[in-house]
C-alpha distance (Angstrom), angle and dihedral (degrees) to the residues before:
residue distance angle dihedral
M1 . . .
D2 3.80 . .
L3 3.82 121.3 .
E4 3.77 96.2 -106.3
S5 3.84 91.2 53.8
K6 3.82 89.5 46.3
L7 3.80 91.0 51.8
Q8 3.76 92.3 49.9
E9 3.82 92.0 49.2
L10 3.82 91.1 49.5
K11 3.80 92.6 49.3
Y12 3.77 91.4 48.2
E13 3.85 91.1 51.1
Y14 3.89 90.5 45.4
V15 3.81 92.9 53.1
H16 3.78 93.3 45.1
L17 3.78 92.0 48.7
Q18 3.87 90.9 48.4
G19 3.83 88.0 56.5
D20 3.75 92.9 49.4
L21 3.77 91.0 46.9
E22 3.81 91.8 53.8
K23 3.83 89.4 53.0
I24 3.73 93.1 48.4
E25 3.76 93.4 46.6
S26 3.83 89.9 53.9
T27 3.86 89.3 57.6
G28 3.78 93.1 51.2
H29 3.80 95.3 -118.9
P30 3.79 121.7 142.1
T31 3.75 116.7 -83.7
K32 3.82 104.6 -176.2
K33 3.84 95.2 111.4
M34 3.77 92.5 49.0
T35 3.79 94.6 45.8
D36 3.80 89.2 48.6
R37 3.82 90.1 51.5
L38 3.81 89.8 49.0
A39 3.77 90.8 53.4
A40 3.76 90.0 48.7
L41 3.82 90.4 50.8
E42 3.79 90.3 49.4
K43 3.81 90.3 53.7
E44 3.76 92.6 46.8
I45 3.87 94.0 46.1
K46 3.86 86.7 51.5
E47 3.80 91.3 50.6
V48 3.80 93.6 48.5
R49 3.81 90.8 48.2
Q50 3.74 89.7 52.7
A51 3.80 91.0 48.4
I52 3.82 89.6 51.9
K53 3.83 89.9 49.3
N54 3.76 91.0 49.2
Q55 3.80 91.6 49.2
Q56 3.84 91.0 50.6
V57 3.76 91.0 50.2
R58 3.81 91.9 49.6
M59 3.82 90.5 50.1
R60 3.83 91.0 53.0
V61 3.79 91.4 48.9
Y62 3.84 91.7 52.7
R63 3.82 94.2 50.1
């Protein structure tokens, strides 16, 4: 899977999970696992964005 596709997949999962989290919070159930997963997704999104940026820089250097 290329980096752009991976980023889109992560963003989709993040938004979906955010919606689920809001629903669960409104019922008063514990949300620790979901907030931990959101934090992990944020980190992964940041890493993939950095990888894309690095890839773009390398492409410019080789031109």
